[in-house]
C-alpha positions as CSV (number, residue, x, y, z in Angstrom):
1,X,2.9,119.0,66.5
2,X,0.0,120.7,64.6
3,X,2.4,123.2,63.0
4,X,4.8,120.5,62.0
5,X,2.1,118.3,60.6
6,X,0.7,121.1,58.5
7,X,4.2,122.2,57.5
8,X,5.0,118.7,56.2
9,X,1.6,118.5,54.4
10,X,1.8,122.0,52.8
11,X,5.5,122.6,51.9
12,X,5.2,120.6,48.6
13,X,2.8,123.4,47.6
14,X,5.3,126.1,48.7
15,X,3.1,127.0,51.5
16,X,5.1,127.8,54.7
17,X,3.6,127.1,58.2
18,X,5.0,128.8,61.3
19,X,3.7,129.9,64.6
20,X,3.9,132.9,66.8
21,X,3.6,132.4,70.5
22,X,2.9,135.8,72.1
23,X,3.5,136.5,75.8
24,X,1.4,138.9,77.8
25,X,0.6,142.1,75.9
26,X,-0.2,145.4,77.4
27,X,-3.9,145.7,76.6
28,X,-7.0,146.9,78.3
29,X,-7.9,143.3,79.4
30,X,-4.6,142.9,81.1
31,X,-5.1,146.2,83.0
32,X,-8.6,145.0,84.1
33,X,-7.1,141.7,85.3
34,X,-4.3,143.5,87.2
35,X,-6.7,145.8,88.9
36,X,-9.0,142.9,89.8
37,X,-6.1,141.0,91.5
38,X,-4.5,144.1,93.0
39,X,-1.3,144.0,90.9
40,X,0.7,147.0,90.1
41,X,1.7,147.2,86.4
42,X,5.4,147.6,87.3
43,X,5.3,144.5,89.6
44,X,3.6,142.5,86.8
45,X,6.0,143.7,84.1
46,X,9.0,143.0,86.3
47,X,8.1,139.3,86.2
48,X,9.4,139.2,82.6
49,X,13.2,139.0,82.0
50,X,13.0,141.9,79.6
51,X,11.3,143.9,82.3
52,X,8.1,145.0,80.5
53,X,5.0,143.7,78.7
54,X,4.8,143.2,74.9
55,X,3.1,145.8,72.9
56,X,0.6,144.4,70.4
57,X,2.6,146.0,67.6
58,X,5.5,143.9,68.5
59,X,3.5,140.7,68.1
60,X,2.0,141.9,64.8
61,X,5.6,142.7,63.5
62,X,6.6,139.0,64.1
63,X,3.6,137.8,62.1
64,X,4.4,140.3,59.3
65,X,8.0,139.1,59.3
66,X,7.0,135.4,58.9
67,X,4.6,136.3,56.2
68,X,7.1,138.4,54.3
69,X,10.0,137.6,52.0
70,X,12.4,138.2,54.8
71,X,10.9,135.0,56.5
72,X,10.9,133.1,53.3
73,X,13.2,130.3,54.4
74,X,11.4,129.7,57.8
75,X,9.2,126.6,58.0
76,X,7.9,125.1,61.2
77,X,9.4,127.9,63.2
78,X,7.9,129.2,66.5
79,X,8.6,132.8,67.3
80,X,8.3,133.4,71.0
81,X,7.4,137.1,71.4
82,X,7.2,136.8,75.2
83,X,9.9,139.1,76.6
84,X,12.0,136.0,77.6
85,X,9.3,134.4,79.7
86,X,10.0,131.0,78.2
87,X,13.6,131.0,79.3
88,X,12.5,130.3,82.8
89,X,12.9,132.1,86.2
90,X,15.5,134.9,86.4
91,X,16.6,137.3,88.9
92,X,13.7,139.5,87.9
93,X,11.2,136.7,88.7
94,X,9.0,137.3,91.7
95,X,9.0,133.6,92.3
96,X,12.7,133.6,92.9
97,X,12.5,136.6,95.2
98,X,9.7,135.0,97.2
99,X,11.5,131.7,97.4
100,X,14.6,133.3,98.9
101,X,12.6,134.9,101.9
């Protein structure tokens, strides 16, 4: 709702408001958390429908797109850069595999 409210308020001034919703990115913090909880990177990556973690560059490219002329007709859009995590459980999801045991 915050994005929509800001978009409504600012569009008369030709200011576009959009959001980017990043998924889990492959960064040092993620590696530390995986080690702390005993996860193997491949297991963790396999939980995402696309089969891998996002690279920070991929999230940055979404932001650049929205800010560029190529995204000039997008207002109140939310780009999910999450490797399909928001589509729900898939055959790659560990939760589905464990539920079937």
